[in-house]
C-alpha positions in Angstrom: 24.2 2.3 2.3 21.6 0.8 4.6 22.6 -2.1 6.9 19.6 -4.1 5.9 19.0 -3.8 2.2 16.2 -6.0 0.7 16.7 -5.6 -3.0 14.2 -8.4 -3.8 11.4 -6.8 -1.8 8.9 -4.1 -2.9 7.6 -2.0 0.0 3.9 -1.1 -0.8 2.4 1.5 1.5 -1.3 2.5 1.1 -2.1 6.0 2.1 -5.2 8.2 2.7 -5.0 11.6 4.4 -2.2 10.7 6.8 0.9 12.2 5.3 2.5 12.9 8.7 2.0 9.2 9.5 3.6 8.2 6.2 6.6 10.5 6.9 7.0 8.9 10.4 7.0 5.4 8.8 9.6 6.4 6.2 11.8 8.1 8.7 11.7 5.1 11.1 12.8 2.8 8.3 15.7 5.1 7.6 16.5 5.2 11.3 16.6 1.3 11.4 18.7 1.3 8.2 16.2 -0.7 6.3 16.0 -0.3 2.5 14.0 -2.0 -0.2 14.4 -2.6 -3.9 11.6 -0.1 -4.5 9.0 1.8 -2.5 5.5 2.3 -3.8 3.0 4.7 -2.2 -0.6 4.2 -3.3 -2.8 7.1 -2.5 -6.6 6.9 -2.5 -7.5 10.5 -3.5 -6.2 12.3 -0.4 -7.0 16.0 0.3 -4.9 18.5 -1.6 -2.7 19.4 1.4 -1.8 15.8 2.1 -1.2 15.1 -1.6 1.1 18.1 -1.9 3.2 16.7 1.0 3.3 13.3 -0.7 4.7 14.9 -3.9 7.4 16.6 -1.8 8.3 13.3 -0.1 8.3 11.5 -3.4 11.4 13.4 -4.4 13.1 13.2 -1.1 12.5 9.5 -0.4 12.5 8.3 -4.0 9.3 6.3 -3.9 6.8 5.7 -6.8 3.6 7.6 -6.1 0.3 6.3 -7.7 -2.9 8.3 -7.2 -6.5 8.3 -8.3 -8.9 11.2 -9.1 -11.7 9.8 -6.9 -11.7 7.7 -3.7 -12.1 4.1 -4.7 -11.5 2.3 -1.4 -8.8 0.1 0.1 -9.3 -2.8 -2.4 -8.5 -0.5 -5.3 -5.7 1.2 -3.5 -3.9 -2.1 -2.8 -4.6 -3.4 -6.4 -3.1 -0.4 -8.2 -0.1 -0.3 -5.9 0.6 -4.0 -6.2 0.4 -3.6 -10.0 3.5 -1.5 -9.9 5.5 -4.0 -7.7 8.3 -5.6 -9.7 10.3 -7.5 -7.0 10.0 -11.1 -5.9 8.2 -10.1 -2.7 6.0 -7.3 -1.5 6.0 -6.0 2.1 2.5 -4.5 2.5 2.1 -1.8 5.3 -0.6 0.8 5.8 0.8 4.3 6.5 -0.1 4.4 10.2 2.1 1.5 11.2 5.7 1.8 12.5 8.3 -1.0 12.7 10.0 -1.6 16.0 13.7 -2.1 16.7 13.1 -5.9 16.6 11.6 -5.9 13.1 14.7 -6.0 10.9 16.1 -9.3 12.1 12.8 -11.0 12.1 12.1 -9.7 8.6 15.4 -11.1 7.4 14.3 -14.5 8.8 10.9 -14.2 7.1 12.4 -13.5 3.7 14.8 -16.5 4.2 11.9 -18.8 5.1 9.9 -17.7 2.1 13.0 -18.4 -0.1 13.4 -21.9 1.4 9.7 -22.9 1.4 8.1 -22.3 -1.9 4.7 -23.6 -0.7 4.3 -20.6 1.7 2.5 -17.5 0.4 2.5 -15.1 3.3 4.3 -14.0 6.4 2.3 -11.9 9.0 3.9 -9.4 11.4 1.0 -7.9 13.3 -2.5 -8.6 14.6 -5.1 -7.4 17.0 -5.5 -11.0 18.2 -3.2 -14.0 17.7 -4.2 -16.6 15.1 -5.8 -19.4 17.1 -4.4 -22.5 15.4 -0.8 -23.0 14.7 2.2 -25.3 14.8 5.9 -24.5 15.6 7.9 -23.6 12.6 11.4 -22.0 12.3 13.2 -19.0 13.6 10.5 -18.2 16.2 7.7 -18.2 13.7 4.6 -20.4 13.7 2.7 -22.0 10.8 -1.0 -21.2 10.6 -3.0 -24.4 10.6 -6.5 -24.0 9.0 -9.0 -26.8 9.3 -12.7 -26.2 8.4 -13.9 -28.2 11.4 -11.9 -26.1 14.0 -14.2 -24.1 16.2 -14.8 -20.3 15.7 -14.5 -17.9 12.9 -11.0 -16.5 13.6 -9.5 -19.6 11.9 -10.6 -18.1 8.5 -8.2 -15.1 9.0 -5.1 -16.9 7.7 -4.9 -13.8 5.5 -5.0 -10.3 7.1 -4.6 -6.7 5.8 -2.2 -6.0 8.6 1.5 -5.8 7.8 2.6 -8.8 5.9 5.1 -10.2 3.3 3.7 -11.9 0.2 5.0 -13.2 -3.1 4.8 -11.3 -6.3 2.4 -13.9 -7.8 -0.2 -13.2 -5.1 -2.8 -11.9 -7.6 -2.2 -14.8 -10.0 -2.8 -17.3 -7.3 -5.6 -15.7 -5.3 -7.1 -13.0 -7.5 -7.3 -9.2 -6.9 -8.9 -7.4 -4.0 -12.6 -6.8 -4.3 -13.3 -3.2 -5.2 -16.3 -1.0 -4.6 -16.9 -2.5 -1.1 -15.9 -1.4 2.4 -12.6 -2.3 4.0 -13.9 -5.2 6.0 -15.7 -6.8 3.1 -12.6 -6.5 0.9 -10.5 -8.2 3.5 -13.2 -10.8 4.1 -13.3 -11.8 0.4 -9.5 -12.1 0.3 -9.5 -14.3 3.4 -11.9 -16.7 1.6 -10.0 -16.5 -1.7 -6.7 -17.2 0.1 -8.1 -20.4 1.8 -10.1 -21.7 -1.2 -7.0 -21.5 -3.4 -4.7 -23.3 -1.0 -3.0 -20.3 0.7 -0.5 -21.1 3.4 1.4 -18.8 5.7 3.2 -18.2 9.0 3.2 -15.5 11.6 5.3 -14.1 14.5 3.5 -15.1 17.7 4.3 -11.9 19.6 1.7 -10.1 17.5 2.5 -6.5 18.5 6.2 -6.7 18.9 7.3 -6.0 15.3 5.0 -3.2 14.3 3.0 -0.6 16.3 -0.1 1.1 15.0 0.1 4.8 16.0 -2.6 7.3 15.6 -3.6 10.7 17.0 -6.6 13.1 16.8 -5.1 14.8 13.7 -4.7 11.5 11.8 -7.0 9.0 13.5 -7.3 5.3 12.8 -10.2 4.3 10.6 -10.2 1.0 12.5 -10.5 2.3 16.0 -14.2 1.5 16.4 -13.7 -2.1 15.2 -10.8 -2.5 17.5 -12.7 -1.2 20.5 -15.7 -3.5 19.7 -13.5 -6.5 19.5 -11.5 -5.8 22.7 -14.0 -4.1 25.0 -14.8 -5.8 28.3 -18.0 -3.9 29.0 -20.7 -6.5 29.8 -23.3 -5.2 27.4 -20.7 -5.0 24.5 -19.5 -8.5 25.4 -23.1 -9.9 25.3 -23.9 -8.2 22.0 -20.5 -9.4 20.6 -21.3 -13.0 21.6 -24.6 -13.0 19.7 -22.9 -11.3 16.7 -20.0 -13.7 16.6 -22.3 -16.7 16.6 -23.9 -15.3 13.5 -20.6 -14.4 12.0 -19.2 -17.9 12.5 -22.1 -19.5 10.7 -21.8 -17.0 7.9 -18.1 -17.6 7.4 -18.7 -21.4 7.2 -21.5 -20.9 4.6 -19.6 -18.4 2.5 -16.4 -20.5 2.6 -18.3 -23.5 1.2 -19.8 -21.4 -1.5 -16.7 -19.4 -2.5 -15.4 -20.5 -5.9 -11.9 -21.6 -6.5 -10.0 -19.2 -8.8 -9.9 -20.4 -12.4 -6.3 -20.8 -13.8 -5.9 -18.6 -16.9 
């Protein structure tokens, strides 16, 4: 019996060609004595050797494995995994993340806050950068405070594909992830859908203290270039980034104004 048993939470892990990373994540959860009502691993047509390892782990760790005959991208991978989730909440994590020793207690707090505040849709546990506009909340968390007139484009990232907790009705309220597009565009569309449909959430301000993203040469991160581009202090990269971010900020504002509100079925 695990010390921290979240029966009302589905753990959804998306996977693509990083079976050793997935094993590390599952082992760390066991080490921290964290268990869930169900675990779903959604695979995006990994290579045969990785898929064989997943089928071995499926029996040992008791997760539900959902696969696809062709690679369909992260949007589809999240969609088909979320379709299997049956619990009140879903903790979404990509396979190359690992929870820290501090995660369990703060996750208990996040679930409690979601239980007590029905108007909140998401709790975020990681980020490359801290969400820029927020208000003090409860239990060390902060409420994200989106206003269209706030400066910059980072204000639009109330939603993020990084590890987060969300309600089971997420698709009903915000729609499904856009498929047939790259990872960035899928996340971008969900950011806009989340805001245009009244999404609200909170985050833990020490943005890299609850999860670590760990990669190596055998199972590298697909986001490493984007992360280097965002954080590099090289003068030329910084200058190019400044021009690009001006364009990006204008585009976000235009797309937000044009993005349709989801129709209620």
